[in-house]
C-alpha positions in Angstrom: 129.7 97.6 106.7 126.7 99.8 105.5 126.7 103.4 106.6 123.9 105.9 107.2 123.7 109.5 106.2 121.3 112.1 104.8 120.3 112.5 101.2 120.4 115.9 99.7 117.3 117.1 97.9 116.8 120.0 95.6 113.0 120.0 95.5 111.5 122.4 98.1 108.5 120.2 98.8 110.5 116.9 99.4 112.0 116.4 102.9 115.4 115.0 103.4 115.4 111.2 103.7 117.9 108.9 105.5 120.1 106.9 103.3 121.7 103.5 103.6 124.8 102.5 101.6 125.0 98.9 100.3 127.9 96.9 99.2 127.4 95.1 95.9 124.5 95.5 93.6 121.7 94.5 95.9 120.5 93.7 99.4 117.4 91.6 100.3 114.4 93.4 101.9 114.4 91.4 105.1 118.2 92.0 105.5 117.8 95.7 105.0 115.0 96.0 107.6 117.3 94.3 110.2 120.5 96.2 109.2 118.8 99.6 109.2 117.2 98.8 112.6 113.6 98.8 111.6 113.3 95.3 113.2 115.5 93.3 115.6 114.7 89.9 114.3 113.9 88.2 111.0 110.5 87.1 112.3 109.6 90.8 112.8 110.6 91.6 109.3 108.6 88.6 108.0 105.5 89.9 109.8 105.8 93.5 108.6 106.3 92.3 105.0 103.5 89.7 105.0 101.1 92.2 106.6 101.7 94.5 103.6 103.3 97.3 105.8 106.4 97.8 103.6 106.5 99.9 100.4 109.3 99.7 97.9 109.3 102.6 95.5 105.7 103.4 96.5 104.3 99.9 96.0 103.4 97.3 98.6 106.1 94.5 98.7 105.3 91.1 100.1 108.5 89.2 99.2 111.1 89.0 102.0 113.8 88.2 99.5 113.0 91.1 97.2 116.4 92.3 95.9 116.8 96.0 96.5 119.3 98.2 94.6 120.7 101.7 94.9 118.0 104.2 94.2 115.2 102.2 95.7 113.1 103.9 98.4 111.8 101.7 101.2 108.9 103.0 103.4 107.2 101.8 106.6 105.1 103.3 109.3 107.2 106.0 110.9 110.1 106.0 108.4 111.8 105.6 105.1 115.2 105.1 103.6 116.9 105.7 100.2 119.4 103.0 99.2 122.7 104.3 97.9 125.8 102.7 96.5 128.6 102.4 99.0 130.8 105.4 98.3 134.0 103.5 99.2 133.3 101.0 96.4 132.3 103.7 93.9 135.6 105.5 94.4 137.7 102.4 93.9 
């Protein structure tokens, strides 16, 4: 199960950003939006993505099945998240 936490940042002008740990090498954009609680249903994720309201690494993303990997930053109105590798998998 993915976990949430806070990323550490060493640059004084960059605010801390919530993180989301994923298992495996990727998660699809629409799955992330539901899992992180940005939307409750897939139809809401589809609408946000199709209306060009989601940024991945600073660029508009219109593919619901876009594969996201650790290090990617996803932004939407009112929030953002940094994807991280699941620390339980990294340790093992």
